[in-house]
Structure formats: C-alpha cells, structure tokens
Steps between C-alpha positions, in 0.01 A plus 500: 500500500762277340871568439647343190874478418622440139568139398855490362797273533834445339564207259868533432561835339132548425239659723168318469186708591138415546419723208733302272358174619144611429593645167633164402198328644273735295666407172500129583137497604415713190673235283318219671156667457576564124619140448176379668283701268684373201477139621125543549473596131753236392732767363879524492593556864841626398340831430470569874880517514511728206257741671671492833844553346369805310331640803798451735765671292299797370280562796808545725653736256175693474461520881853632543471757217176633649675542836789670347260732316349599832822525702777589251795317357678461837246243592579276198739273698317516835388171653125464452319791359239326284165663403214270419356705223837506316520119560147455372562687178830333453339166559230574247772579252696181576196283484381660176846439341473134611153474349611652167814282495291183535221642271245450769215765470563774763141482626541127561812565711311781683228257588757262650681760709192676630431275803868456562596856554298572821639178655858605414436856624367371833808296554724801412318714761571236765864553415455873557355433841785265586759780447287797631452678166187669347315535832228749587453805715520501883205356669358393841294196370549175683667335187749781451859386437838642600796472273801614704741400215259568222570683169520756655434412874155609617647738753338838529797645313471231228139582443577858490691430177156442342370837604337384828584724797634349814208469748507740792706356791655234286873451473632470144642161594169359627388211289136543382248249392371525133239349289626169353389601154710218354266251666188690392621453143577137561147437615330695222708358213463145631127546484543646142700189402239259635227691304696515177610139527133401534422714191787366284276276297187718518294454178375797298814713541748539211853370560703761678202689665604366841818707486286811477323404824838446668608845407188655644541319832871563521451874433218540747684297766812713475300826480320422825804375696710813407283713729660311796850473359782704644588697183666830423380534132148637547538742219167476330240666728599273782525190282822308453670425169394138551137604542503700172664194330242280661209698341669469168531122554128481578407681191724277286343194662152613416599566140678176474204301639249667271727444201559126576174376645318460165798380289429129570770240565857536363683196362814432707741471208718227374755517781250454776306234301795267501407406845174346382689208349610388845253403770622612837363410834371795708 
C-alpha cells in the first residue's frame, strides 16, 4: 500500500497544484503533437496554436458548467470542480470554431486531434492522482493507494459520502486504500495514444475516420473504469451518468467512423497550405 499526499505549493499569492501543472503539460504536449503532424505534412504549424487556444478556453468553461449542472450554482466559484465530459464537449466546440474560422475542413481537424486527445487525457489523469481526486473504491490489492488529504480524503467517513458503508470495526477516521483508477486510465489511454499515433497515416481510411476510433476507445475505457470509481451517481440501473454518456460516445464514434472511412482524403484548405511554401526541418 502507498500513501500519497497532494502536490501543492505557494508561488506568491497563487497556489500551484499538481493538477494545474499537468493540465498545462497536457495542453503543451497536445500543441507539440499537433505541430509535429502539421510539420510532417508541410502545412502551416500556426494552426496548432489556433486549436490549443480554442480548446483551452472553451473546454474549461464546458468542464465547469457540467460540474455546476451536477452540483448546483453554489459550486460555480469553487476551486476545481471540472468534469471531463463537459470539457470534452466544450473542447470540441472550441476546436470546431477554430476550424471554421480558418476554413479548415472539420474532418481534417478531427484527424489531427484524434491521436492527441488520449495523450492529453493521460497527462490530465496524472494530475488527478497528484491531488488525490477521482480515485476508486476501497480495496486490499497490493497496489492500493491511500489519499489522507484527497478530494475528499479516503477515510472511511470520506468514502461513505459515495454511498459505501464504513466497514465493520473501522473508525470513520481510518484512512483506507483505494483503487488508483487515475493510473489505470493513464495506462490505458497511453496505449490508445500509441495505437492512434501509429494509425495516423493509415491508408484506406477517409480523413477524419481516426477520430471515430478515438471516440470508441475513450468511451469504452471510461465505461469500464467507472465500475471501480468511488461515485455516488449510480442512477441508471447501477450505472453512473458517466457510463451512460460513455455509451453515447461509443455510438457516436461508430457512426462517425462509418461515415468518414469511405469519403477519401480532404484537402487541408488555403490557410494550412501556406506552410507548403516553406520547407521546415523536422
């Protein structure tokens, strides 16, 4: 069993947390991976900045609004409180707006972001682990992790907030080990990233089809991990809201892939093609 305390420190008036650091890393790595793909195709690398800017602003707004929808208006100004599905939908909107603004075909943009998203997600989940958030149910496995200052702490009383009764003979203040579901997601989505990165130039699929595959993997991964998550929203026959949303994401992914796979290649558009005039070293 391992005990993990949150990474946080003061920088002047600001509190810096492990989650904030990894969120920043996720966007920076995402931008680098986008720029690398554009460089490979000798396209305008500035578009990577357009995508990241659109994703950062609107995804954070979406993640917060989803959280407020679940917990009420009082949570609007709480520190943290970001829900991935809200961030994902907001990010899709922000990236789509960037695509339309630059007159880049949306499916071309979708092809670019498909392998980037699982890498960014994995980094974000490292941040969750570093602050003790989004962990799993109590467990006795050797790799279980205790979060005595988690969100909330993994005490018997803290886990009881998710509907899990305090084990017999356990004090409410006892710190229990839980499944490190954040790390499970890191491992799975890192593998998904490696697979999609390998497939990013796969011949025979229409431009944008890779995004459908990403949606299927992302939905299945989250659906499976939710069975081990400490959650109090199992309203749908024992399934959580995230699992219901995951199934919808999988269905959309299948539809998107089938729609895109036979459409052939999409031209990048004038804005991206400007990069072809300048030869850049990899």
